[in-house]
N, C-alpha and C positions, 0 to 999 in steps of 0.2 A: 504494500500500500504506500503510495507516494504521500509524504508528510505535507500537510497544508495547514493554513491558519484556521483557527476555530472562531467562527463568527456568532455562535450561539452559546448561551448559558442559561441557567435557571435563576429566576429572581427569587425574592424572599417568600413569595407565595407558591413557588414550585412551578411557575409557568415559564415557557421558553421566551427568551428575549433576544433580539438581534443587537449586535454591537452598535448599530446606527441609532438605536432607541435609548441608549444609555447616556446619562449625564454623570460624568466622573465626579462631580462635586456633590452628588446627592447622598453619599455616604452609605448607600445600600451594599449589601453583600450578595455576590453572585457565585454560583457553584456549577461545577461540571455536570452536564446532563447524563453522563455515564453513571448508572446506579452503583457500579462496582468501584467508582472513584469518589464522586461527590465532593471533591476538594474545592476550596475557595478559589475563585477566578479573579484575575485583575483585568480591568478594562484598559487596553492599550489603544489610546486614541491620539497618537502623535502626528507630526507633520511629514514624516519621512516614510515610514512603513505603512502597509495596509492596516486599517483598524481591525483589532481582533481581541479575543480573550486569551489570557495566558494563565496557566496554573501558578498559584502563589508559591507552591513548593514543587514536588516532583510531578512531572507530566505523566498522564496515563497514555495508553496507546491511541493513536489517531483513529485506527480502525474500529476500536471499541466505542470511541466517541461518535464516529460516523454512524455506526449501527444503531446506537441508542437515539441519536438525533433523528435518523430516518423513521424509527418506530414512533417517536413522539410526534413528529411533524405530520406524518401520514395519518396517524390516529386522530390528531386534532382536526385535520382537514376532513376526514371521513365523518367525524362526529359534529361538525359545524352545522347547526340547525338552519343556517342560511343557505347551506349547500344542498339544494334539492335534487341535484342530478349529478351522478358520477357514471359516465358512459364507459361501457366496456365493449370493444369491437371484437366480433367473432367472425371467422371466415369458414363457413360450412363448406365441406368438400362435395363435389360431384364424383362419386365413386363408380367404377365400372360395375355393371350389374352382374358380371360373371366372377367377381373377385373371390367368392368363397370356394369355387372349385378350380380356379385357373392357376396353373403352376407358374405362370409368368407375372403374377400380380406383384407390383411394387408400388409403394405409396407415392413416391416422387413421380412415377411414370404413368400410373393408372388412376390418378385423381386429378380433377380440375378444381381450382379454387372458385367457389361460387361468390355471389354478391355478399358484401360485408353487411352483417347485421349488428345493430347497436342495442345494447341492453343497459337499462338504468339500474345499477346495483342498489340504489337506495329503495327501489321497489321490493327488494328481496331481503336486504340486510340493513337494519336501521341504526345499528351502533357497533362500535368495536372497542376492544381493550387490548393492552399490551401484555405480552408474556403470560398467556392463559393456557392452562392444561386442558386437554380434551381426550376423553377415552373413547376409543372405537374398538369394539370387540375386546380382545385381550391386550391391546396395545394402548399405551399412554403417550400422547403427543403434546408438545408444547409449541403453540403458535407464537410467532413474533408479534403478529397482529391478528386477533381473533374477531371475526365479524359475525355478529349474531343474526341468524336467519329468523325473519319475522314469523314465518309460517311453520318452520320445522327446526327446532334447536339442535336436532341430531344431524343436520346437514349444513354446517357452517362454511364459511369461506376463510381460508388462511391467506394472509399476505406475508410472504417470507422475504426477509432482507438478506441479500447476498453481497457481503463485503469481502470476506476472506474465504468463506466456505459455501459451496452450493448446498441447496436443500438436499438432505440425505435421501437415499433411495427408498428406504422403508416408508418415509413420509409421502414421497411422490407416488408410490405404488399403493397407498392406503385407500384410494378412491375419494379422498377429501379434495374438494376444489381448492386449488392453490394458485395464487398469482405470485410468481417469484421475480423480484426486481433487483437487478444488479446496480449497486451504488458504489461509484468510485470517488465521488466528490459531492460537496453540498449542492452543486448545480444539478446533479442527477436527481436529487430529491425535488428540487424546484420543477424540473421537467415532468416528473411523474405526477405531481399534484396540479399541474397546469394544463394538461392536455387529456383528451380521451385516452383510456388505457387500450393499448394495441400491441400485439406480439411483435417483437423485433429483437435485435441482438442483445438488448438490455432487459427485456421483459419476456418471460416464458409462462405459458399456462400449463397446468397439470390437471387432468381429469375433467376438463370441460368437453362436453360431447354435443356440439350443435347438430341439429338434424341434418342427415345426409340425404342427398338426392342420387338415386341410382340411374345410370344411363349407360348405353352401349358405347364403350370406348375401344377404339381399335389401335393397336400398336403395329406399325409396319415391320415386316420381317424380311430378311435376306436369306436365301437358301442356296447353299453350294450343292451342286448336283454332279456326281461323277458317274460316267457310263463305263460299261465293261470294255469298251474300245480304248479307254484311257482319256477320252475327251471329257472336258468338264467346263462348267460355267456357273455364274452366279445369277440367280433370278431375283429381282426386286419388285416386280410389278404384281405378281399373282398371289403372294402369300402374306399372311398376317398372323397375329396371335390366335386367331379363330380357326385357321385352316392350315397351319404350318405342317401338320402331320397327315395331310390328305394327298392322295395321288402320287405316291412314290414312283419315280420313273427311272431312276438310276440304280446303281448297285451300292452307292454310298452317298448319304446326304447329311448335311449339317445345317441346322436352322438357328438363327439368332436375330433378335430384334436390332433395330438401328434408329438413329435420330435423323429424320429427313432433313431438318434444317441444317445439320452439321455435315451431312454426308458428302456434299460437293467439295468441301475444303479439308475436312478431317475425317477420312473414312476409318472404319474400325481397324485397330491395330496398325495405324499409319506408320509408326516407326519400324515395325517388323515387316513391312511390305504389304500390309492389308489383310483383310479377311480371307482373300483367295489363297495367299501364301500359308496362312494358319491352317486352312482346311486341307491343303496338300500334305502338310505335316501330320495332321490327324489321320488322313487316309493311309499314310505310310505306317503310322503307329498301329492301325487296325489290321493292315495287311502289308507286310514288307515286300510283297511282290509288286506293289504299286510304286512305280518309278515316275518321277516328274523332273523336268529340267531345272525347275526352281529349287530343287533339293540337291542338285548335283554339284560336286566340288569343282567340276570343270566349266561351269557356266560363268561367264564374265560379261561385264557391261561394256558395250562399244560406244564410246562417247561421240564418235563421228556420225553415226546414224541413230543413236539413241535406242539401240536394240540389244537384246541379249544374244550372245554368240557362244558357240562351243569352243573351248580353248584347244580342243584336239582336232578341229575340222581339217587342218592341213596335214598333220602328222598321221592321223588315223582314218581320214576319209569320212568322218561323221558329218551330218548335216550342219552347215554353218550356223544357221539361225535356230534358236531354241523355240520350238513350237509346242502346242498344247500337249501332244502325246508322243513326241519324238522318242522320249526315254523308254517307252514301253518295250521296244524291241532293240534297245541300244545295249551292246555288249560292254561298253566302256563306262556305264553309269556307276558312279561312286557317291555314296551319301556324304554330304557335307555335314558332318556330325555336330559341329559347333553351331551352325545355323539351325539345324533341326532341333537341337536342345533349346535354343533361344526361342524358337517358335512355340514349342510345347510348353515352355515355362511361361510364355506370355499369355497363353490361353488358360493356364491352370486355375487362376483365381476365378475366372468366369465359369469354368467347368465345375469347380468345387461348389460354387454358389448356385448351380443349376440354371445358369443363364444361357446355356446352349443346349440344343437337342441333337443327338447323334443317332442316325439310323443306318443300318447296313443290311443288305439282302443276304438271305441264307445261301444264295447261289453264287455269292462273290468269292471267287477262288483265285 
């Protein structure tokens, strides 16, 4: 936590007061708002440094001060009778109607963000208090800020302050509605209480479940198709997550989704030579009799014409230019093991995650 000046203290009545509101000559005593500290504070209102409060003796940790300040300020803001509306923005998702049975379902890819809905928290939670215990089942939780539910006291709202430590997993998985707000400085508190609450890098919701809308969402698929002749190609027009496993036409096929918007400039496995090169390696792994020029150690790139050529074409009489299935009947094919290992390694994470589908014919020999 970056150390910063403390601009708040407690007055003699126990209320928060900002340094700008203090008259140094009034003789009042001010104390640190951190309950674990509570030391007397001195109002520093000089002409050189930023006005601030300073501990009269030993300073407590700034992160503890910030956590306590956030709790008090947010609680005062929430309990303000003049504050009739505290808006919470929710973004319900349009989820694919096939998500329950689809092996390809991914939240980031198979959901669309719907229209933002605004909820007035004051219609459900009328008041809050700091550091309150709440028992749910056999677990006892302590809320940084406990918001009382008007209609059902067993269904409260927690507002958790994240200064040094995130909300613990047991609490976030409890089913209790939680708004977790990251606070790095006093200004972050000002922002939280000045704008409608909305999820972002500083604010996270836990256990809010806005109504979902189910609709048919289609993810485009690319399919590598290898024929018994050794010829192969990639089809991107006919297949999707709904029909990727229909009408097998080759002896070996690999299906994988792709991003249409990115495909023109960054194809899948761009650094390794693309999805096509990956699939040739997978085909060789499934059947070592499958030979392809892209896996051969004698293939080199000819900068003059921008084509791949066989390094042995003059010495051994092989075909000069590497074509789709030249290697099937080539006696000089030698596996480029380093490249092969790199291709298999590149696909491993996707394969382990179930992000590709591999099919081969029982007749492929």
